[in-house]
C-alpha positions in Angstrom: 0.0 0.0 0.0 2.7 2.5 0.9 5.0 1.2 -1.8 8.2 2.5 -0.2 10.4 -0.4 -1.1 12.4 1.6 -3.6 12.5 4.8 -1.6 16.0 6.2 -1.3 17.9 9.5 -0.8 21.4 9.1 -2.0 22.3 12.8 -1.6 24.8 11.8 1.2 26.0 8.7 3.0 23.8 9.7 6.0 20.7 10.1 3.9 21.3 6.6 2.6 21.0 5.3 6.2 17.9 7.4 6.8 16.3 6.0 3.7 17.0 2.4 4.8 15.2 3.1 8.1 12.2 4.8 6.4 11.8 1.7 4.1 11.9 -0.6 7.2 9.4 1.6 9.0 7.1 1.5 6.0 7.3 -2.3 6.0 6.2 -2.3 9.7 3.2 0.0 8.9 2.2 -2.3 6.0 2.5 -5.4 8.2 0.4 -3.6 10.8 -2.4 -3.3 8.3 -2.0 -7.0 7.2 -2.2 -8.0 10.9 -5.4 -6.1 11.3 -6.8 -7.9 8.2 -5.9 -11.3 9.7 -7.1 -10.6 13.3 -10.1 -8.4 12.3 -9.6 -6.3 15.5 -7.0 -3.8 16.7 -4.6 -5.0 19.4 -4.3 -1.4 20.5 -7.9 -1.5 21.6 -8.4 -5.2 22.5 -5.1 -6.9 23.0 -6.5 -9.2 25.7 -8.6 -11.0 23.2 -5.8 -13.5 22.5 -6.4 -14.9 26.0 -9.7 -16.5 24.8 -8.9 -17.7 21.3 -9.6 -21.3 20.3 -6.8 -23.4 18.9 -7.6 -22.7 15.2 -7.8 -19.0 15.9 -4.6 -19.0 17.9 -2.6 -20.8 15.2 -3.8 -18.2 12.7 -3.4 -15.1 14.7 -0.3 -15.6 16.7 2.0 -16.1 13.7 0.6 -12.8 12.2 1.4 -11.0 15.5 4.9 -12.6 15.6 5.5 -11.4 12.0 4.5 -7.9 13.1 6.9 -8.1 16.1 9.6 -9.3 13.7 9.3 -6.1 11.8 9.3 -4.1 15.0 12.7 -5.6 15.8 13.8 -4.7 12.3 13.2 -1.0 13.1 16.4 -0.8 15.2 18.3 2.0 13.4 21.7 1.5 11.8 24.5 3.8 10.8 23.7 7.5 10.8 20.1 6.7 11.5 21.1 5.5 15.0 21.8 9.1 16.1 19.0 10.9 14.2 16.6 12.6 16.6 14.1 12.7 13.7 14.1 8.9 13.6 14.0 8.6 17.4 10.5 10.0 17.5 8.8 7.3 15.3 11.1 4.8 16.9 9.7 5.7 20.3 6.2 5.0 19.0 7.2 1.7 17.5 8.8 0.7 20.9 5.7 1.7 22.8 3.5 -0.3 20.4 5.8 -3.3 20.7 4.7 -3.6 24.4 1.1 -4.2 23.4 2.1 -6.5 20.6 4.3 -8.6 22.9 1.7 -8.8 25.6 -0.9 -9.9 23.1 1.5 -12.6 21.9 2.4 -13.6 25.5 -1.3 -13.9 26.5 -2.1 -15.8 23.3 0.9 -18.2 23.8 -0.2 -19.0 27.4 -3.7 -19.7 26.0 -2.3 -21.9 23.3 0.0 -24.0 25.4 -2.9 -24.5 27.9 -4.3 -26.7 25.1 -1.0 -28.1 23.8 -1.0 -31.5 25.5 -4.5 -32.2 24.1 -3.6 -31.3 20.5 -3.4 -33.7 17.6 0.1 -33.9 16.1 -0.3 -31.4 13.2 -1.6 -28.6 15.5 1.0 -29.5 18.2 3.8 -29.0 15.6 2.5 -25.6 14.6 2.0 -24.6 18.3 5.6 -25.7 19.1 6.9 -23.5 16.3 4.9 -20.5 17.7 6.4 -21.2 21.2 9.9 -21.5 19.9 9.6 -18.2 18.0 8.1 -16.6 21.1 11.3 -17.4 23.1 13.6 -16.2 20.3 11.7 -12.9 19.9 11.6 -12.4 23.7 15.4 -12.4 23.8 15.7 -10.0 20.8 13.0 -7.7 22.2 15.0 -7.4 25.4 18.0 -6.3 23.3 15.8 -3.9 21.4 14.7 -2.2 24.6 18.4 -1.9 25.7 19.1 0.0 22.5 16.1 2.3 23.1 17.4 2.9 26.7 20.9 3.8 25.4 19.4 6.2 22.9 17.0 7.8 25.4 14.1 6.7 23.3 10.8 6.2 25.1 11.8 8.0 28.3 9.1 7.5 30.8 7.3 4.8 28.8 6.3 1.6 30.5 8.2 -1.2 28.8 8.3 -4.8 29.7 10.9 -6.9 31.5 11.0 -10.3 29.9 11.9 -13.5 31.7 12.8 -16.6 29.6 10.9 -19.9 30.3 12.9 -22.8 31.6 14.5 -25.1 29.0 12.7 -28.1 30.6 9.3 -26.7 29.4 10.4 -26.6 25.8 11.8 -30.1 26.1 8.5 -31.4 27.5 6.7 -29.9 24.5 9.2 -31.4 22.0 8.9 -34.8 23.6 5.1 -34.6 23.3 5.3 -33.8 19.6 7.5 -36.8 19.1 5.1 -39.1 20.8 1.8 -37.4 19.9 -1.6 -38.4 21.4 -2.7 -40.3 23.4 0.5 -39.4 25.4 -1.1 -36.1 26.4 -2.5 -37.4 29.8 1.0 -38.5 30.8 2.4 -35.0 30.6 -0.5 -32.9 31.9 0.6 -32.7 35.5 4.2 -31.7 34.5 2.8 -29.2 32.1 0.6 -27.5 34.8 3.6 -27.0 37.0 5.8 -25.7 34.3 3.2 -23.3 33.0 3.2 -21.4 36.2 6.8 -20.3 35.7 7.0 -20.4 31.9 5.7 -17.1 30.7 6.3 -14.1 32.8 5.8 -10.5 31.7 6.4 -7.7 34.1 5.8 -4.1 33.1 8.3 -1.5 34.4 9.6 2.0 33.6 12.6 1.6 31.2 14.3 4.6 32.9 
């Protein structure tokens, strides 16, 4: 829609870096629209809805939200753009929105793994992919917030402190996928215990 993929300003080396960031930001805005098309609601207004999705809806909507977060992470400025105050302003808005995106993903992932040990193998494989990507993006998002902190971007905003789930939880999920139903009943007690400590999101002031 924005058609900014070929946008560039090669008047100076700095302008080239600025152009690269503008193209990345445009991709984020386009993905924001695509995410709205898939979800059919705005996470800015109703991010808690992912808590109550059924399995089919979760497996459709969570990958869309994760793709949106992927483009958030791509908005980390490089080169001359890193020090541009003009870029810092939209970057602060992206960082602020990332909190809502991540919380929607976190709520949705908790909801999805609640059902994991009752899933048939094809759904369990897709859910495991969602969970793996969730952990990977959590680590990268923490690094993204550190960059924002060092730049002074989003001062006073309430960002999130992310705690990684234990490796044993992922191992239990991988073992379930290898065995598939009806092994679900065997792992349910272990899953209930692991879930309590697996996905933690704490909101705090970045500065």
